N, C-alpha and C positions, 0 to 999 in steps of 0.2 A: 504494500500500500504506500502511496506517495503523498507528499504535501508540497504545495507551491511555496517557494521561498522568494519573496520580493517580486514575484511574477516573472522573474528572470529564469528560474529553473525550479524543478520540483525535486525535493530531496527525500531520501529514505529517512524515516525517523531515526534519530541518533547518529546520522551520518555527518561527517565534518563538511561544512559548506565549502564548495569548490568554485563558486562563482560570486562575483560582486555585483550589486545592483547599481545602475546608473540613476541620476536624479529623476529620470522619467520612467523608471521601472524596467529599463533595459538591463542586460547582463553581459558579462564577459565569460564566454564558455571556456572551461578549463581545457588545456591541451592534453587530452587523454584519449586512449583508445575506447570507442564506444563498446559498452558491455551490456547488451539488452537483458532485461530481467526476464526470468521465466514467467509465463502467464500463469496466474493462479488458477486452481481448478474452478470451473464454472458450474453453477447449479441454478436451474430455472425451469420455467414451463416452456416447452417447445411451441413454436408458432407454426401451425400447419400452412403449407404452401409457400413459406418464406425460405426458399432454398438457396438464393443467390447471396453471396457475401462479397463485399468489395472494400478495398481500402480507399477512403475518400481522398480525392485530389483537389476538390473545390467545395466551398460552402457558400450558400446564399442566404442572407438574412432578409427580414422584411424591407421592402423598398427595392428589391432586386439588387441588393448590394452583395457583390461576389468577390471572393479572393481565393488565392491558392492555399491549399493545405499541404504542408510539408510533413515529413516523418520526424517525430520528436522521440529520439532514442535516449536511453539512459547513458550518461557519461560520468564515470567515477561516482556512481550513486545518485546522480541528479538527472532529472528529466530536462533535457535541453530544449527550451522553447525557441523557435526561430528568432535570430537576432534582427532580422528584417521585420519591423513592426507592422508592415503592410501584409505580412503573411501570418498564418497560424499553424499550429502543429498538432498532428494526430499522435497520441501515445501508442507506440507499437507494442506495449504490454497489455493493452486492453482489447475490447471487442472491435470487430469491424461492422460496417453498416450491413444490416440484414441478418445478423446472427440472432439466435433465439433468446440469448440471455447475456448479461454483463453490460457494464458501462463502457460506451465508446467516448473517450475523453478527447476533446480538442481544446487546447489552451493557447493563449496569445497575450501579448503585451497590450496594456491600455494606452500607453504612450512611451515616449523616449525623449531624449534631449532634442531630437529632430522634429518632434511633433506627435500628433495623436496616432495611436495604433488602430488597426482594423477593429479589434475587439472593444474599443471605446464605445462602439455601437451597442454593446451588450448593456450598457448603463441605461438605455432607454427601452430595453426589452420588456414585454408584458406577458402575463399568462394568456394563453390563447394564440400567441404569435406562432407562425410557421417558420421552420428552418429546413432547408434542403441541402443534402450533401450528394456529391456525384463523383464518378470516376471517368466521366466522359462517355461511357456506354450505358451505365445504370445510374439511377437516382433513387433516393429515399427521402421522404418528407416526414419531419417530426413536429409535434405540437408542444409548445412550452406549457409545462404544468406547474413549475415553481421558479421563482427568481429570489434568491436569498443572499445576504452577505454574511460571511463567517470570519472569525478571527483566523489569521494565518496558522496559528498553532493548533487550531481545531479542525482544519480541513481533512487531515488524515484520520484522526481518532474520533471525530464527532459527526462525520458525514459519510455517506456511501459513495462519494464522488468517484473513487477509484475501484470500488468493489466489483468483482466479477461474478457475483451471485445475484440472483433475482432476475426478473424479466429484463429484456433488452431496453436500453434507453441511451440517449445522447446527453453528455454532460459538457457544457461549455464553461471555461474558467478564465478569469482575468483578475486584475487587481482592482481594488475599490477602497473607499474610506479615505482617511487622512494620510498624507505622505509625511513620513517622519525620517528625515535623512539620518539622524543619529541612531535610529533603531533598525536601519537596514532597508527602508522603503515603505511601501504602503502597509497599513496595519491590518487590512482585511482582504479577503478574496470574494469576488462575485461569482456565484455558482448558479448557472441556468440549467435546469433539467427538463428534458423533453422526451416524449414517447412517440413511436412510429404511428402515423395516421393510416397506414396500410402496408402492403408488401412492396418490395423493390420493383421498380418499373424501368422500362427501357427509355433512354433519352431519345426524344424525337428529333430527327435531323431537319 
């Protein structure tokens, strides 16, 4: 299970921080060889007819706002969120779109010293909004069921954001709350949770 640290990376509980946050929530990725975490065992209720799984390469928020989804692997015990704040990252230790169970985590910066990040748009998300992910051939739409702010230290232990048990859902994470430079960055994380509105469908050309 992971927790976001300063929105720049996600660290295993008890791990030594290997990335430093920039004033806007960015981070310096440590120079280490990526070491993907093994996926936890997943338990949930199977979804009939939902047989196609895919790794999302793009995400579309309300207003047809779209950006690229990169792979966010673990590096030295941390989940390395893309340093390009215009992009977001899919956690490769979690579920893929279309799976029957587990959390599909996509995380990104809210801002950086250079300006707002794509996931600053999460700050205006509402329950009932739709979010669509795609790999260019397939797509899956999710409907937002909750939008909550949690303290950084509670994300791993007090939420199911990274859990791979239970029915499939999409979890979007960014920074929120007050920025405290002396305390390593933003004090809270914004967690948006959404569930599929139907099965995976083909992208129309």
